LOBAZA-993185 format. One line per 5 residues: number of its first residue (from 0); for each residue x negated, y, z negated of N, C-alpha, C, O, CB. Coordinates in steps of 0.1 Angstrom, whole numbers. Atoms other than C-alpha are relative to their C-alpha. Glycine has a CB too. Layout:
BEGIN
NUM = X/Y/Z/X/Y/Z/X/Y/Z/X/Y/Z/X/Y/Z ~ ...
//
This chain:
BEGIN
0 = -11/5/4/-135/140/3/9/-5/14/12/3/23/7/10/-9 ~ -4/6/-16/-119/116/33/14/4/1/19/3/13/-2/-18/2 ~ -17/-1/-2/-82/123/29/2/14/8/13/18/10/10/2/-17 ~ -2/-14/-7/-88/158/48/-6/-4/16/-7/4/25/-10/16/-8 ~ 7/2/-13/-105/140/78/8/-6/10/2/-9/21/-11/-9/-3
5 = -6/6/-8/-75/125/94/12/7/12/21/2/19/6/-10/-9 ~ -9/-8/-8/-57/154/111/2/-2/14/-9/-2/20/-3/12/-2 ~ -2/2/-15/-43/148/147/3/12/4/8/20/-4/11/-11/4 ~ -2/-10/-7/-41/174/172/-8/4/12/-18/-2/15/1/9/-8 ~ 10/-6/-11/-56/193/201/-9/10/-5/-6/18/-15/6/7/12
10 = 10/-8/3/-87/211/199/5/16/0/0/24/-8/-10/-3/10 ~ -6/-15/2/-65/244/207/6/1/-15/4/11/-21/12/5/12 ~ -9/-1/12/-43/236/175/-9/-2/-14/-7/3/-25/12/-11/2 ~ 7/2/11/-68/226/152/-11/9/-2/-19/9/-12/-5/-14/1 ~ 9/-14/1/-89/258/157/6/8/-13/0/17/-20/2/11/17
15 = -6/-11/9/-65/273/133/4/-9/-14/14/-7/-21/14/9/7 ~ -4/10/13/-67/244/105/-15/-2/-9/-25/-9/-6/6/-19/7 ~ 17/3/11/-98/244/78/8/-2/-14/18/5/-19/-14/18/-2 ~ -1/4/16/-97/227/44/-11/4/-6/-22/3/-1/1/-16/-3 ~ 15/-2/10/-121/237/16/5/-6/-13/15/-3/-19/-5/16/-4
20 = -2/7/12/-123/215/-12/-13/4/-11/-25/4/-7/1/-16/3 ~ 14/-3/11/-146/224/-45/5/-8/-11/17/-9/-16/-2/19/-5 ~ 1/9/10/-154/200/-71/-14/-1/-7/-24/-2/-1/5/-14/5 ~ 15/6/5/-181/193/-96/-4/-15/-2/3/-24/3/-1/6/-15 ~ 7/13/-3/-202/163/-101/4/-4/-13/3/4/-23/-18/-2/4
25 = -4/5/12/-186/139/-126/-13/-2/-11/-24/-6/-7/7/-14/3 ~ 12/3/10/-208/135/-158/-12/8/1/-21/8/-7/-5/-14/2 ~ 14/-8/0/-234/160/-146/4/17/-2/0/23/-12/-8/-3/18 ~ -5/-13/5/-217/196/-145/14/2/-1/18/13/2/-4/10/8 ~ -11/0/1/-183/188/-151/8/9/-12/19/14/-12/2/-10/0
30 = -5/-7/14/-179/203/-186/-2/17/2/-12/23/5/-9/-6/-15 ~ 3/-16/-1/-169/240/-185/0/4/16/-4/15/19/-16/4/-6 ~ -3/-2/-13/-160/236/-145/12/7/2/13/14/13/0/-11/5 ~ -13/-3/-2/-124/247/-150/3/14/3/10/18/12/6/-3/-9 ~ 0/-17/-7/-130/285/-149/-6/1/11/0/8/19/-7/12/-8
35 = 6/-1/-12/-153/281/-122/9/-4/13/8/1/24/-13/-8/-2 ~ -7/2/-12/-129/264/-99/14/8/1/20/9/12/2/-15/1 ~ -11/-9/1/-101/286/-110/-7/12/7/2/17/15/6/2/-15 ~ 5/-11/-4/-123/316/-99/-2/-4/19/0/5/28/-15/4/-10 ~ 2/3/-13/-132/297/-65/19/-1/7/22/3/19/-10/-18/-1
40 = -14/0/-6/-93/294/-57/6/13/4/12/16/14/10/-7/-10 ~ -3/-14/-4/-87/330/-64/-10/9/9/-7/19/15/2/8/-12 ~ 9/-5/-16/-116/339/-39/6/-3/10/8/6/18/-13/-7/2 ~ -7/5/-13/-99/318/-12/14/6/0/17/10/12/1/-15/1 ~ -12/-6/-1/-65/332/-19/-1/13/2/9/17/9/7/-2/-11
45 = 3/-11/0/-79/367/-21/-6/4/15/-6/15/20/-7/3/-11 ~ 6/1/-14/-96/360/13/8/-3/10/4/0/22/-10/-10/2 ~ -11/2/-10/-65/350/31/0/-16/3/-1/-21/14/-2/11/15 ~ -4/14/-2/-61/311/24/16/1/2/23/11/-1/-5/-10/-15 ~ -13/2/-6/-27/300/38/6/-3/-15/15/4/-21/2/-12/13
50 = -4/8/14/-22/278/5/-13/-5/-8/-24/-5/-4/9/-13/4 ~ 10/6/9/-40/262/-23/6/-11/-8/18/-14/-6/-4/9/-10 ~ -5/13/6/-37/231/-45/-10/-3/-9/-21/2/-9/2/-11/10 ~ 4/7/10/-49/211/-73/-1/-14/1/7/-20/-6/7/3/-9 ~ -2/13/-1/-56/176/-65/1/-7/-13/5/-19/-13/-10/-6/8
55 = -3/8/14/-55/165/-103/15/3/-3/24/-5/-2/-11/5/-13 ~ -13/0/3/-25/180/-112/13/5/7/23/7/2/0/6/-10 ~ -9/-4/-13/-5/192/-79/-1/14/4/-10/21/0/15/-1/-3 ~ 1/-11/-7/2/221/-58/11/10/-11/16/5/-21/4/-3/17 ~ -11/-11/6/24/252/-71/14/-4/-3/20/0/-13/3/10/10
60 = -14/2/3/56/236/-67/1/-13/-12/10/-14/-19/8/-4/14 ~ 0/10/13/45/206/-91/-2/8/-13/2/3/-23/-12/-12/0 ~ 4/-8/12/35/232/-116/7/12/-7/4/18/-18/-10/5/3 ~ -10/-12/4/63/257/-116/-7/14/4/-4/23/-3/3/1/-16 ~ 4/-11/-5/43/283/-96/-15/2/2/-23/-5/-4/4/10/-8
65 = 14/0/-5/11/294/-81/-11/8/-12/-23/4/-13/2/10/15 ~ 7/-4/13/-2/312/-112/-3/-8/-10/-14/-10/-16/8/9/-6 ~ 1/14/8/6/283/-133/-8/-11/4/-13/-19/-5/12/-6/-1 ~ 9/9/-7/-13/262/-109/-13/4/-3/-20/-4/-9/2/-1/14 ~ 12/-5/2/-43/283/-111/-3/-2/-15/-13/-9/-18/0/15/4
70 = 5/2/16/-43/285/-151/-4/-14/-2/-14/-16/-7/11/3/-11 ~ 1/14/5/-39/247/-154/-10/-8/5/-13/-19/1/12/-7/4 ~ 14/5/-4/-70/241/-135/-10/-6/-12/-13/0/-22/-8/13/7 ~ 7/5/12/-91/216/-157/-14/-4/5/-17/-6/16/7/-11/-7 ~ 15/5/-5/-127/205/-158/2/-13/8/12/-20/4/-11/-3/-13
75 = 2/12/-7/-134/176/-134/15/2/14/19/-7/22/2/-16/-13 ~ -9/-1/-9/-106/190/-111/-3/0/14/-15/0/15/5/10/-1 ~ 4/-1/-12/-107/190/-73/11/8/6/22/4/9/-3/-13/8 ~ -8/-8/-7/-93/220/-59/0/3/15/-10/1/20/0/10/-6 ~ 2/0/-14/-84/229/-22/8/13/4/17/18/-3/7/-14/7
80 = -10/-9/-9/-71/257/2/-6/-1/13/-17/-3/19/1/16/-5 ~ 1/2/-18/-65/257/36/3/14/4/9/23/-1/14/-12/7 ~ 1/-13/-7/-72/285/62/5/-3/15/5/-15/20/-14/7/0 ~ -4/4/-15/-60/290/97/-10/11/6/-7/14/17/19/1/5 ~ 4/-10/-7/-83/318/105/-16/-2/-3/-20/-3/-15/7/13/-5
85 = 16/2/4/-123/314/107/-9/9/-6/-20/6/-11/-7/-3/10 ~ 7/-13/5/-132/350/99/5/0/-16/-4/4/-23/5/16/9 ~ -5/0/11/-111/346/66/-7/-13/-8/-10/-12/-20/14/0/1 ~ 9/10/4/-129/313/61/-14/4/-5/-19/1/-16/0/-8/9 ~ 15/-4/0/-164/326/64/0/11/-11/-8/8/-20/-6/7/16
90 = -1/-7/10/-155/354/41/0/-5/-15/-7/-1/-25/11/6/3 ~ -1/7/11/-144/330/14/-13/-9/-2/-17/-11/-14/14/-7/0 ~ 11/8/5/-175/309/17/-13/8/-4/-22/4/-11/-2/-10/9 ~ 8/-11/5/-196/340/15/2/6/-14/-9/10/-20/1/10/8 ~ -5/-1/13/-179/348/-18/-2/-10/-9/-6/-7/-21/12/1/0
95 = 0/12/10/-180/315/-33/-17/-2/0/-22/-5/-11/9/-15/6 ~ 13/4/2/-219/311/-23/-4/16/-11/-14/15/-19/-9/-3/17 ~ 7/-11/7/-225/347/-39/4/-3/-15/-4/1/-24/6/15/7 ~ 0/2/12/-208/335/-70/-6/-11/-7/-3/-13/-19/10/0/-3 ~ 8/9/7/-230/307/-77/6/-7/-8/2/-6/-20/-9/4/-7
100 = -7/9/9/-207/284/-91/-4/-12/-4/0/-18/-14/13/-2/4 ~ 5/10/1/-228/254/-87/11/-16/3/8/-27/1/-6/2/-13 ~ -11/8/-5/-196/235/-75/-4/-6/15/-10/1/23/14/10/2 ~ 0/4/-15/-196/212/-43/11/4/7/22/3/3/-1/-14/3 ~ -11/-5/-9/-178/227/-15/0/-9/12/-11/-13/16/-2/14/3
105 = -1/9/-10/-166/206/13/11/8/8/22/13/4/2/-15/-4 ~ -8/-7/-10/-152/222/45/4/-9/10/-5/-12/18/-7/10/7 ~ -7/8/-9/-128/200/68/4/9/12/10/19/11/13/-7/-7 ~ -4/-6/-11/-124/209/105/-5/-6/12/-8/-18/12/-4/12/1 ~ 7/2/-13/-136/208/140/-12/0/-4/-14/8/-13/1/9/11
110 = 12/0/5/-171/198/137/-6/13/3/-11/20/-6/-7/-11/4 ~ 7/-11/-6/-184/226/160/1/14/-11/-8/20/-18/7/4/15 ~ -3/-12/8/-163/255/143/-6/-2/-15/-14/7/-19/16/2/-1 ~ 6/1/13/-173/243/108/-14/4/-2/-18/11/-10/2/-12/-5 ~ 15/-3/1/-208/243/116/-2/16/1/-10/22/-7/-7/-8/13
115 = 4/-17/-2/-206/282/128/5/6/-10/1/17/-12/4/7/13 ~ -3/-7/12/-188/290/99/-9/1/-12/-10/11/-19/9/-3/-4 ~ 10/3/12/-213/275/74/-8/10/5/-9/20/-2/-7/-16/-2 ~ 11/-7/-1/-240/291/93/2/17/1/-7/25/-1/-6/-5/11 ~ -4/-15/4/-222/325/92/0/5/-12/-3/17/-15/12/2/3
120 = -2/-1/18/-217/321/54/-12/0/-3/-13/6/-13/7/-13/-10 ~ 12/4/5/-254/314/53/-4/-11/-7/-14/-11/-15/-4/7/-5 ~ 4/13/4/-252/279/45/-3/-9/9/2/-7/20/8/-6/-7 ~ 1/12/-5/-264/246/56/7/-9/0/12/-11/-11/-7/-3/-3 ~ -7/14/5/-245/214/63/-8/-11/-4/-19/-15/1/7/-5/10
125 = 9/8/8/-257/192/42/3/-16/3/-5/-25/2/3/4/-16 ~ -3/14/-4/-236/161/52/13/0/8/22/8/5/1/-9/-12 ~ -12/1/-9/-211/151/79/10/-12/-2/4/-22/-2/-4/0/13 ~ -8/10/2/-181/128/74/11/-1/13/19/8/16/5/3/-14 ~ -13/-2/-13/-157/117/105/6/-13/-5/2/-23/-11/-6/-1/21
130 = -10/12/-1/-126/98/108/-1/-11/11/-3/-7/23/14/7/2 ~ 1/10/-11/-128/65/128/14/-1/6/16/-8/17/-5/-13/-5 ~ -15/-2/-10/-92/71/139/8/-11/-7/6/-14/-19/-2/-5/20 ~ -11/12/3/-65/44/135/0/-11/7/0/-12/19/13/3/0 ~ -1/15/-6/-65/8/137/8/-9/-3/14/-8/-14/-9/-7/-1
135 = -10/5/3/-44/-18/141/14/1/12/13/4/24/2/6/-14 ~ -13/-3/-6/-7/-19/153/5/16/2/14/20/-4/9/-7/-8 ~ 1/-13/-3/-12/16/166/16/4/6/22/14/3/-13/1/12 ~ -12/-4/-8/21/14/188/11/3/-10/21/10/-6/4/-12/10 ~ -12/-3/7/42/15/156/0/13/-7/8/14/-16/2/-9/-9
140 = 4/-10/5/29/49/147/12/10/6/17/6/17/-16/3/4 ~ -6/-9/-6/51/79/154/-6/9/12/-18/8/15/4/8/-10 ~ 5/-4/-12/49/100/184/-12/12/-5/-12/18/-15/13/6/11 ~ 12/-8/4/17/121/186/3/14/-7/-3/19/-17/-7/3/13 ~ -5/-16/6/35/156/179/4/-2/-12/1/7/-20/13/7/7
145 = -4/3/13/49/140/149/-12/-2/-9/-14/5/-19/10/-12/-1 ~ 13/1/6/16/128/139/-9/13/-4/-16/15/-14/-8/-8/10 ~ 10/-11/2/-1/161/143/6/8/-16/-1/14/-23/1/12/16 ~ -7/-7/14/26/174/112/-4/-8/-9/-11/-3/-19/15/0/0 ~ 2/12/12/24/140/92/-15/3/-7/-17/7/-18/1/-18/7
150 = 16/2/1/-16/139/94/-6/12/-6/-18/14/-8/-7/-2/14 ~ 8/-10/8/-20/171/75/3/0/-13/3/10/-19/1/14/4 ~ 1/3/14/-13/155/42/-5/-14/-1/2/-24/-1/12/1/-6 ~ 9/13/0/-42/130/39/7/-11/-9/5/-23/-6/-15/3/-7 ~ -4/12/12/-23/109/10/13/-6/7/20/-14/1/5/6/-18
155 = -12/3/-2/8/105/34/11/3/-9/20/-5/-9/-1/-10/1 ~ -12/-4/7/32/124/10/11/5/8/23/6/5/-2/9/-10 ~ -11/-7/-9/49/141/38/6/-12/10/-1/-16/19/-7/13/10 ~ -1/14/-9/67/112/54/7/5/16/11/16/19/12/-12/-10 ~ -5/-2/-13/78/110/89/18/3/-1/24/11/5/-6/-14/10
160 = -12/-4/0/115/108/80/5/14/-6/15/19/-1/5/-10/-5 ~ 1/-13/2/111/141/61/-1/11/11/4/23/11/-10/0/-9 ~ 6/-10/-10/96/158/93/12/0/9/18/10/13/-14/-4/8 ~ -10/-2/-8/123/145/113/13/6/-3/19/13/5/2/-9/3 ~ -12/-9/6/152/156/91/0/16/1/10/23/6/0/-2/-15
165 = 5/-12/-1/135/188/88/2/7/14/7/18/16/-14/-2/-4 ~ -1/-9/-11/134/195/124/16/-2/5/21/6/13/-12/-2/12 ~ -14/0/-3/170/184/129/6/11/-5/16/15/1/6/-11/-5 ~ -8/-9/7/179/210/103/-6/14/8/2/23/9/-4/0/-18 ~ 6/-13/-8/157/237/125/8/2/14/12/13/19/-17/-1/3
170 = -7/-1/-13/173/227/158/14/4/0/21/9/9/0/-12/8 ~ -16/-5/0/208/230/141/2/14/-7/13/18/-12/9/-11/-9 ~ 2/-16/8/198/266/127/4/2/-13/8/13/-17/8/12/7 ~ 0/-1/14/202/255/92/-13/6/-8/-12/11/-19/4/-13/-4 ~ 16/-3/5/165/264/85/-6/6/7/-4/4/19/-8/-9/-2
175 = 9/-8/-6/142/286/95/-12/-6/2/-15/-14/-7/-1/11/-6 ~ 13/8/0/107/274/107/-7/3/-13/-14/-6/-17/-9/2/12 ~ 9/-3/12/91/293/75/8/-8/-11/2/-10/-21/-1/16/-4 ~ -5/7/12/115/274/52/0/-14/3/3/-22/-6/13/5/-5 ~ 2/15/-5/111/242/72/-16/-6/-5/-18/-16/-11/2/0/18
180 = 14/3/3/72/244/67/-5/0/-14/-15/-6/-18/-8/9/6 ~ 5/2/15/74/250/29/7/-14/-4/2/-23/-10/6/13/-12 ~ -6/17/4/99/220/28/-13/-10/1/-15/-16/-9/14/-8/13 ~ 6/10/-3/73/199/43/-15/2/-10/-23/-7/-12/0/-2/16 ~ 10/-2/11/47/214/20/-2/-5/-16/-11/-8/-23/-1/11/0
185 = -2/5/15/59/206/-13/-3/-13/-4/-9/-14/-15/14/2/-3 ~ 4/13/3/54/168/-12/-16/0/-2/-21/-7/-11/4/-10/12 ~ 15/3/-1/17/172/-6/-7/6/-12/-10/18/-13/-5/6/13 ~ 3/-3/13/3/170/-40/-14/6/-1/-17/11/-12/0/-13/-9 ~ 12/-7/-1/-31/184/-30/-2/13/5/-11/21/3/-8/-6/7
190 = -1/-13/-10/-20/213/-9/-7/3/10/-10/14/13/-2/10/-5 ~ 10/-3/-12/-39/207/19/8/1/14/2/3/25/-11/-14/0 ~ -10/0/-9/-7/207/41/-1/16/5/3/25/-3/15/-6/-7 ~ -3/-13/-6/-10/240/64/14/2/7/18/-1/18/-12/3/11 ~ -13/-3/-6/25/252/67/-2/10/12/6/8/21/10/7/-11
195 = -2/-7/-13/16/280/93/-2/-8/13/4/-7/23/-8/11/0 ~ 1/8/-13/1/255/116/12/-9/6/15/-12/18/-12/-9/-3 ~ -14/8/1/33/233/108/12/9/7/21/3/13/5/-3/-16 ~ -10/-8/-5/55/262/120/-1/0/15/8/-2/22/-2/14/-6 ~ 2/0/-15/38/264/154/3/-12/6/8/-12/17/-14/3/3
200 = 0/12/-4/38/228/158/15/-5/0/18/-15/8/-9/-7/-9 ~ -12/4/0/75/226/151/7/8/10/16/4/17/5/-1/-12 ~ -5/-8/-10/83/256/171/0/-5/17/8/-2/26/-9/13/-2 ~ 1/5/-13/72/237/201/8/-12/4/9/-15/16/-13/-2/1 ~ -7/9/-1/94/208/193/15/6/0/23/-3/2/-5/-10/-10
205 = -15/-4/1/129/227/190/5/-1/14/17/2/16/1/17/-6
//
């Protein structure tokens, strides 16, 4: 899934940002996959995922709460979880492997760190996709520090204007960093926006 590939940042702050996607193969093993995908999300949350989402029906804010989101996961869904810690990611991958769900698992992050996490979980890397960056009138893009926040929503649902307005609210003392990061997470339909990383990035801009 390529919408997780375009995150911008330094090697240091991207070391705390990993996205896991799980999905069945269309018309091969999608029938009955809903409960398996639900369990994969529960495993990720139990092992310390920061957030989880459902690319088909939306994140917890779209569905009235986390438990409702999990209960609504259907066959053919693509579910996501975002981690900020390699150890927690490895534990989740080990538990998913032990569950033998038969789902495709995609992990996004820094190549070397993802490879190490997969090996630690007893998994081999099957395929590697990379972003070719941004082409065209790149001078019109927002500042790199804003792109670090905005690019965590691969479908561009977290707008630059929302980020700038939220930063102003934080600087004015009207909103905490935790509240601000949740505000920015809400529009990210798939749930791959990492609010804990967002807090650290916004703290550096205060």
